[in-house]
KETORNU-643386 format. One record per residue (C-alpha): x, y, z. Coordinates in Angstrom, 3 decimals. Layout:
REM residues N
+----------+----------+----------+
!        X !        Y !        Z !
+----------+----------+----------+
!        X !        Y !        Z !
...
+----------+----------+----------+
REM end
This chain:
REM residues 57
+----------+----------+----------+
!        X !        Y !        Z !
+----------+----------+----------+
!   99.785 !  122.106 !  100.505 !
!  101.282 !  119.103 !   98.690 !
!   98.500 !  116.547 !   98.892 !
!   99.644 !  114.466 !   95.932 !
!  102.677 !  113.300 !   97.894 !
!  100.573 !  112.089 !  100.800 !
!  101.256 !  108.439 !  101.594 !
!   98.350 !  106.153 !  100.887 !
!   97.187 !  103.740 !  103.515 !
!   97.416 !  100.014 !  102.992 !
!   93.631 !   99.894 !  102.627 !
!   93.681 !  102.466 !   99.813 !
!   96.395 !  100.552 !   97.992 !
!   94.455 !   97.289 !   98.251 !
!   91.242 !   98.919 !   97.037 !
!   92.987 !  100.413 !   94.019 !
!   94.630 !   97.077 !   93.207 !
!   91.258 !   95.305 !   93.572 !
!   89.608 !   97.715 !   91.143 !
!   92.432 !   97.284 !   88.638 !
!   92.229 !   93.476 !   88.840 !
!   88.457 !   93.432 !   88.391 !
!   88.671 !   95.765 !   85.405 !
!   91.370 !   93.618 !   83.800 !
!   89.406 !   90.436 !   84.492 !
!   86.319 !   91.929 !   82.858 !
!   88.221 !   93.072 !   79.768 !
!   90.075 !   89.774 !   79.463 !
!   86.923 !   87.635 !   79.795 !
!   86.079 !   88.166 !   76.136 !
!   89.407 !   86.797 !   74.902 !
!   90.587 !   84.336 !   77.544 !
!   88.170 !   82.991 !   80.150 !
!   90.807 !   81.033 !   82.099 !
!   93.074 !   84.025 !   82.691 !
!   90.046 !   86.109 !   83.572 !
!   89.026 !   83.551 !   86.193 !
!   92.522 !   83.608 !   87.704 !
!   92.437 !   87.398 !   87.984 !
!   88.977 !   87.216 !   89.506 !
!   90.194 !   84.711 !   92.110 !
!   93.078 !   86.976 !   93.058 !
!   90.702 !   89.928 !   93.294 !
!   88.345 !   88.007 !   95.563 !
!   91.248 !   87.206 !   97.906 !
!   92.086 !   90.906 !   98.002 !
!   88.468 !   91.707 !   98.789 !
!   88.638 !   89.435 !  101.834 !
!   91.758 !   91.273 !  103.024 !
!   90.054 !   94.632 !  102.451 !
!   87.053 !   93.587 !  104.519 !
!   89.314 !   92.407 !  107.342 !
!   91.125 !   95.751 !  107.388 !
!   87.840 !   97.668 !  107.366 !
!   86.537 !   95.716 !  110.351 !
!   89.745 !   96.313 !  112.304 !
!   89.547 !  100.073 !  111.991 !
+----------+----------+----------+
REM end
């Protein structure tokens, strides 16, 4: 009945964070390439964690 209160799995949280980081990196690339690269690096590390979690389950 109350699906919006359902706890999200760790994988879902990481995927949402990855999407947010990639979007921010893309939008920031126009103004500041260095900060965009840092966000992209962090997002790529998250992607590795996501892939590990997907292979475990």
